[in-house]
C-alpha beads as a LAMMPS data file, in Angstrom:
LAMMPS data file: protein, C-alpha beads

242 atoms
241 bonds

1 atom types
1 bond types

-500.0 500.0 xlo xhi
-500.0 500.0 ylo yhi
-500.0 500.0 zlo zhi

Masses

1 110.0

Atoms # bond

1 1 1 -420.574 -374.282 59.036
2 1 1 -418.559 -372.608 61.777
3 1 1 -416.614 -374.486 64.417
4 1 1 -418.939 -373.059 67.076
5 1 1 -421.992 -374.475 65.346
6 1 1 -420.356 -377.878 64.907
7 1 1 -419.382 -377.881 68.591
8 1 1 -422.962 -377.015 69.581
9 1 1 -424.267 -379.761 67.288
10 1 1 -421.989 -382.292 68.968
11 1 1 -423.061 -381.273 72.479
12 1 1 -426.743 -381.450 71.551
13 1 1 -426.114 -384.834 69.922
14 1 1 -424.712 -386.195 73.181
15 1 1 -427.671 -384.807 75.131
16 1 1 -430.184 -386.160 72.625
17 1 1 -428.577 -389.604 72.636
18 1 1 -428.729 -389.699 76.431
19 1 1 -432.355 -388.522 76.404
20 1 1 -433.334 -391.201 73.883
21 1 1 -431.661 -393.871 75.998
22 1 1 -433.790 -392.823 78.993
23 1 1 -437.230 -392.017 77.523
24 1 1 -437.087 -393.675 74.084
25 1 1 -436.945 -390.545 71.916
26 1 1 -435.185 -387.194 71.534
27 1 1 -432.600 -387.443 68.753
28 1 1 -434.730 -386.212 65.882
29 1 1 -436.652 -383.824 68.111
30 1 1 -433.519 -381.983 69.256
31 1 1 -431.051 -382.319 66.396
32 1 1 -433.342 -381.780 63.409
33 1 1 -434.447 -378.208 64.247
34 1 1 -430.859 -377.281 65.170
35 1 1 -429.384 -378.454 61.873
36 1 1 -432.338 -376.923 60.007
37 1 1 -431.040 -373.499 61.042
38 1 1 -428.203 -374.018 58.556
39 1 1 -429.548 -376.302 55.822
40 1 1 -433.361 -376.063 55.918
41 1 1 -435.846 -378.548 57.310
42 1 1 -436.110 -381.087 54.414
43 1 1 -432.340 -381.654 54.254
44 1 1 -432.035 -381.620 58.052
45 1 1 -434.662 -384.359 58.358
46 1 1 -432.730 -386.555 55.925
47 1 1 -429.325 -385.795 57.458
48 1 1 -430.351 -386.508 61.060
49 1 1 -431.947 -389.779 59.964
50 1 1 -428.408 -391.165 59.633
51 1 1 -427.234 -390.634 63.254
52 1 1 -430.750 -391.490 64.417
53 1 1 -430.566 -394.868 62.672
54 1 1 -427.056 -395.516 64.003
55 1 1 -427.999 -394.733 67.614
56 1 1 -431.256 -396.674 67.367
57 1 1 -429.468 -399.751 66.024
58 1 1 -426.817 -399.483 68.757
59 1 1 -429.438 -399.074 71.482
60 1 1 -431.470 -401.961 70.078
61 1 1 -428.458 -404.284 70.174
62 1 1 -427.761 -403.452 73.802
63 1 1 -431.422 -403.816 74.883
64 1 1 -432.494 -406.596 72.508
65 1 1 -433.285 -409.091 75.292
66 1 1 -435.794 -406.678 76.892
67 1 1 -437.935 -406.065 73.776
68 1 1 -441.619 -406.963 74.062
69 1 1 -442.080 -408.538 70.635
70 1 1 -445.832 -408.934 71.086
71 1 1 -446.087 -405.131 71.035
72 1 1 -443.639 -404.746 68.169
73 1 1 -445.578 -407.269 66.087
74 1 1 -448.701 -405.105 65.917
75 1 1 -447.523 -401.645 66.808
76 1 1 -444.034 -401.683 65.301
77 1 1 -444.797 -403.135 61.880
78 1 1 -447.517 -400.604 61.174
79 1 1 -445.187 -397.875 62.434
80 1 1 -442.731 -398.892 59.721
81 1 1 -445.473 -398.759 57.082
82 1 1 -446.483 -395.314 58.312
83 1 1 -442.845 -394.220 58.279
84 1 1 -442.446 -395.248 54.651
85 1 1 -445.618 -393.390 53.671
86 1 1 -444.470 -390.276 55.511
87 1 1 -441.003 -390.397 53.932
88 1 1 -442.509 -390.579 50.442
89 1 1 -444.512 -387.428 51.202
90 1 1 -442.078 -385.505 53.399
91 1 1 -441.081 -382.953 50.749
92 1 1 -444.674 -382.413 49.645
93 1 1 -446.604 -382.071 52.892
94 1 1 -445.889 -380.516 56.257
95 1 1 -446.003 -376.865 57.184
96 1 1 -447.370 -374.913 60.086
97 1 1 -450.754 -376.627 60.377
98 1 1 -449.215 -380.095 60.609
99 1 1 -446.700 -378.957 63.227
100 1 1 -449.437 -377.318 65.286
101 1 1 -451.529 -380.483 65.164
102 1 1 -448.584 -382.606 66.278
103 1 1 -447.746 -380.116 69.046
104 1 1 -451.326 -380.157 70.345
105 1 1 -451.401 -383.950 70.355
106 1 1 -448.137 -384.163 72.297
107 1 1 -449.190 -381.556 74.852
108 1 1 -452.473 -383.329 75.552
109 1 1 -450.674 -386.660 75.761
110 1 1 -448.036 -385.295 78.143
111 1 1 -450.718 -383.913 80.453
112 1 1 -452.703 -387.146 80.366
113 1 1 -449.543 -389.118 81.110
114 1 1 -448.771 -386.983 84.168
115 1 1 -452.317 -387.465 85.452
116 1 1 -452.228 -391.225 84.852
117 1 1 -454.978 -391.347 82.243
118 1 1 -452.719 -393.054 79.696
119 1 1 -452.376 -396.085 81.975
120 1 1 -456.120 -396.608 82.476
121 1 1 -457.211 -397.818 79.066
122 1 1 -456.571 -400.935 77.005
123 1 1 -454.569 -400.080 73.873
124 1 1 -455.030 -403.382 72.051
125 1 1 -457.776 -402.158 69.716
126 1 1 -455.975 -399.006 68.582
127 1 1 -452.333 -400.089 68.798
128 1 1 -452.029 -400.464 65.043
129 1 1 -453.510 -397.032 64.380
130 1 1 -451.246 -395.367 66.940
131 1 1 -448.235 -397.119 65.480
132 1 1 -449.081 -396.036 61.944
133 1 1 -449.629 -392.421 63.044
134 1 1 -446.349 -392.241 64.947
135 1 1 -444.445 -393.751 62.029
136 1 1 -446.099 -391.381 59.572
137 1 1 -445.030 -388.337 61.572
138 1 1 -441.548 -389.811 61.789
139 1 1 -441.253 -390.172 58.040
140 1 1 -442.931 -386.868 57.268
141 1 1 -441.405 -384.506 59.817
142 1 1 -438.533 -386.406 61.421
143 1 1 -440.373 -386.513 64.785
144 1 1 -441.796 -389.914 65.588
145 1 1 -440.624 -390.564 69.114
146 1 1 -443.032 -388.357 71.041
147 1 1 -446.183 -389.887 69.571
148 1 1 -444.700 -393.389 69.745
149 1 1 -443.704 -393.052 73.406
150 1 1 -447.078 -391.538 74.229
151 1 1 -448.813 -394.576 72.745
152 1 1 -446.453 -397.050 74.406
153 1 1 -447.164 -395.597 77.857
154 1 1 -450.554 -397.281 77.741
155 1 1 -448.959 -400.734 77.469
156 1 1 -447.603 -400.325 81.029
157 1 1 -444.175 -401.745 80.229
158 1 1 -441.301 -401.648 82.757
159 1 1 -438.766 -398.870 82.002
160 1 1 -436.146 -401.015 80.266
161 1 1 -438.763 -402.941 78.265
162 1 1 -440.414 -399.650 77.318
163 1 1 -437.204 -398.171 75.901
164 1 1 -436.224 -401.469 74.261
165 1 1 -439.636 -401.825 72.578
166 1 1 -439.673 -398.182 71.515
167 1 1 -436.184 -398.672 70.112
168 1 1 -437.149 -401.783 68.149
169 1 1 -440.120 -399.899 66.696
170 1 1 -437.962 -396.887 65.889
171 1 1 -435.459 -399.120 64.132
172 1 1 -438.195 -400.524 61.889
173 1 1 -439.231 -396.969 61.000
174 1 1 -435.608 -396.024 60.288
175 1 1 -435.176 -399.030 58.007
176 1 1 -438.283 -397.958 56.089
177 1 1 -437.638 -394.227 55.767
178 1 1 -433.852 -393.766 55.598
179 1 1 -433.380 -395.342 52.131
180 1 1 -436.026 -392.957 50.781
181 1 1 -434.198 -389.977 52.265
182 1 1 -430.876 -391.146 50.860
183 1 1 -432.413 -391.688 47.435
184 1 1 -433.904 -388.202 47.346
185 1 1 -431.158 -386.150 49.000
186 1 1 -428.014 -388.256 48.692
187 1 1 -426.029 -385.632 46.788
188 1 1 -426.759 -382.931 49.376
189 1 1 -425.910 -385.255 52.270
190 1 1 -422.436 -385.984 50.906
191 1 1 -421.540 -382.338 51.468
192 1 1 -422.729 -382.598 55.078
193 1 1 -420.566 -385.537 56.051
194 1 1 -418.770 -383.618 58.821
195 1 1 -421.875 -382.592 60.838
196 1 1 -423.432 -386.016 60.184
197 1 1 -420.308 -387.774 61.490
198 1 1 -420.112 -385.534 64.569
199 1 1 -423.799 -386.022 65.306
200 1 1 -423.434 -389.786 64.946
201 1 1 -420.471 -389.926 67.332
202 1 1 -422.330 -387.700 69.792
203 1 1 -425.544 -389.724 69.908
204 1 1 -423.630 -392.978 70.348
205 1 1 -421.704 -391.528 73.276
206 1 1 -424.882 -390.086 74.746
207 1 1 -426.563 -393.483 74.514
208 1 1 -423.981 -394.994 76.850
209 1 1 -424.432 -392.143 79.336
210 1 1 -428.224 -392.410 79.289
211 1 1 -428.218 -396.142 79.952
212 1 1 -426.775 -395.519 83.417
213 1 1 -429.683 -393.241 84.302
214 1 1 -432.272 -395.684 82.943
215 1 1 -430.907 -398.591 84.971
216 1 1 -431.735 -396.951 88.300
217 1 1 -435.099 -395.328 87.501
218 1 1 -438.275 -396.614 89.260
219 1 1 -441.314 -397.263 86.982
220 1 1 -443.505 -394.428 88.327
221 1 1 -440.708 -391.895 88.094
222 1 1 -439.947 -393.167 84.602
223 1 1 -443.564 -392.669 83.457
224 1 1 -443.538 -389.109 84.729
225 1 1 -440.173 -388.421 83.078
226 1 1 -441.508 -389.638 79.729
227 1 1 -444.668 -387.558 80.108
228 1 1 -442.682 -384.416 80.949
229 1 1 -440.434 -385.005 77.924
230 1 1 -443.482 -385.438 75.655
231 1 1 -445.083 -382.285 77.080
232 1 1 -441.850 -380.344 76.592
233 1 1 -441.522 -381.512 73.003
234 1 1 -445.093 -380.452 72.279
235 1 1 -444.465 -377.007 73.762
236 1 1 -441.254 -376.650 71.716
237 1 1 -443.055 -377.545 68.497
238 1 1 -445.899 -375.175 69.341
239 1 1 -443.523 -372.245 69.858
240 1 1 -441.613 -373.074 66.696
241 1 1 -444.757 -373.300 64.585
242 1 1 -446.407 -370.219 66.100

Bonds

1 1 1 2
2 1 2 3
3 1 3 4
4 1 4 5
5 1 5 6
6 1 6 7
7 1 7 8
8 1 8 9
9 1 9 10
10 1 10 11
11 1 11 12
12 1 12 13
13 1 13 14
14 1 14 15
15 1 15 16
16 1 16 17
17 1 17 18
18 1 18 19
19 1 19 20
20 1 20 21
21 1 21 22
22 1 22 23
23 1 23 24
24 1 24 25
25 1 25 26
26 1 26 27
27 1 27 28
28 1 28 29
29 1 29 30
30 1 30 31
31 1 31 32
32 1 32 33
33 1 33 34
34 1 34 35
35 1 35 36
36 1 36 37
37 1 37 38
38 1 38 39
39 1 39 40
40 1 40 41
41 1 41 42
42 1 42 43
43 1 43 44
44 1 44 45
45 1 45 46
46 1 46 47
47 1 47 48
48 1 48 49
49 1 49 50
50 1 50 51
51 1 51 52
52 1 52 53
53 1 53 54
54 1 54 55
55 1 55 56
56 1 56 57
57 1 57 58
58 1 58 59
59 1 59 60
60 1 60 61
61 1 61 62
62 1 62 63
63 1 63 64
64 1 64 65
65 1 65 66
66 1 66 67
67 1 67 68
68 1 68 69
69 1 69 70
70 1 70 71
71 1 71 72
72 1 72 73
73 1 73 74
74 1 74 75
75 1 75 76
76 1 76 77
77 1 77 78
78 1 78 79
79 1 79 80
80 1 80 81
81 1 81 82
82 1 82 83
83 1 83 84
84 1 84 85
85 1 85 86
86 1 86 87
87 1 87 88
88 1 88 89
89 1 89 90
90 1 90 91
91 1 91 92
92 1 92 93
93 1 93 94
94 1 94 95
95 1 95 96
96 1 96 97
97 1 97 98
98 1 98 99
99 1 99 100
100 1 100 101
101 1 101 102
102 1 102 103
103 1 103 104
104 1 104 105
105 1 105 106
106 1 106 107
107 1 107 108
108 1 108 109
109 1 109 110
110 1 110 111
111 1 111 112
112 1 112 113
113 1 113 114
114 1 114 115
115 1 115 116
116 1 116 117
117 1 117 118
118 1 118 119
119 1 119 120
120 1 120 121
121 1 121 122
122 1 122 123
123 1 123 124
124 1 124 125
125 1 125 126
126 1 126 127
127 1 127 128
128 1 128 129
129 1 129 130
130 1 130 131
131 1 131 132
132 1 132 133
133 1 133 134
134 1 134 135
135 1 135 136
136 1 136 137
137 1 137 138
138 1 138 139
139 1 139 140
140 1 140 141
141 1 141 142
142 1 142 143
143 1 143 144
144 1 144 145
145 1 145 146
146 1 146 147
147 1 147 148
148 1 148 149
149 1 149 150
150 1 150 151
151 1 151 152
152 1 152 153
153 1 153 154
154 1 154 155
155 1 155 156
156 1 156 157
157 1 157 158
158 1 158 159
159 1 159 160
160 1 160 161
161 1 161 162
162 1 162 163
163 1 163 164
164 1 164 165
165 1 165 166
166 1 166 167
167 1 167 168
168 1 168 169
169 1 169 170
170 1 170 171
171 1 171 172
172 1 172 173
173 1 173 174
174 1 174 175
175 1 175 176
176 1 176 177
177 1 177 178
178 1 178 179
179 1 179 180
180 1 180 181
181 1 181 182
182 1 182 183
183 1 183 184
184 1 184 185
185 1 185 186
186 1 186 187
187 1 187 188
188 1 188 189
189 1 189 190
190 1 190 191
191 1 191 192
192 1 192 193
193 1 193 194
194 1 194 195
195 1 195 196
196 1 196 197
197 1 197 198
198 1 198 199
199 1 199 200
200 1 200 201
201 1 201 202
202 1 202 203
203 1 203 204
204 1 204 205
205 1 205 206
206 1 206 207
207 1 207 208
208 1 208 209
209 1 209 210
210 1 210 211
211 1 211 212
212 1 212 213
213 1 213 214
214 1 214 215
215 1 215 216
216 1 216 217
217 1 217 218
218 1 218 219
219 1 219 220
220 1 220 221
221 1 221 222
222 1 222 223
223 1 223 224
224 1 224 225
225 1 225 226
226 1 226 227
227 1 227 228
228 1 228 229
229 1 229 230
230 1 230 231
231 1 231 232
232 1 232 233
233 1 233 234
234 1 234 235
235 1 235 236
236 1 236 237
237 1 237 238
238 1 238 239
239 1 239 240
240 1 240 241
241 1 241 242
């Protein structure tokens, strides 16, 4: 990899870490397609899982007192199960149809979040299903945060509790899927230690920057910011798949 590419990877890592600290997702969504330009999508998914897990664990430690464990207990555990299932299948499934389906779901969710629909229904009956689906996409395609954040909007959590709960759920998914990735692609990842290390340092630094933005964000503005990020991710996936 060239120095220019590694520099770009580091900058995007900082931006993705800051984004994840504000809206609860963004690391896998931004870094995975960038690294895939050089190593292919399956290896990129496995490689970015390492900085993703590091940043998620760091963010969880800093926000641990704000986690809503009642949500994690139903939503998060099934997310981890879905993440493990997706990781076991991630080299066998996927493709254009799956990406298009995920993109459509995110676009519809982003629009509904901006219009307020996501805050008008009770998620208790479908929380487990939404958690399992978000985890499955995370294990399968390296993109779990958009679906997870979309589902968590309906719980009407304050901004810090939202990010903390999303982080705790993401950490459970990382603990489930990362060992599978390492088992399947460990030899290839050893040769990518430089971009993995740079990405890890970048997302950790970005996490600290993003926390400052999160601390001063009102709840309504936060909901709209999350919805815009989800909508943007869906549009990005749609363009990439098309």
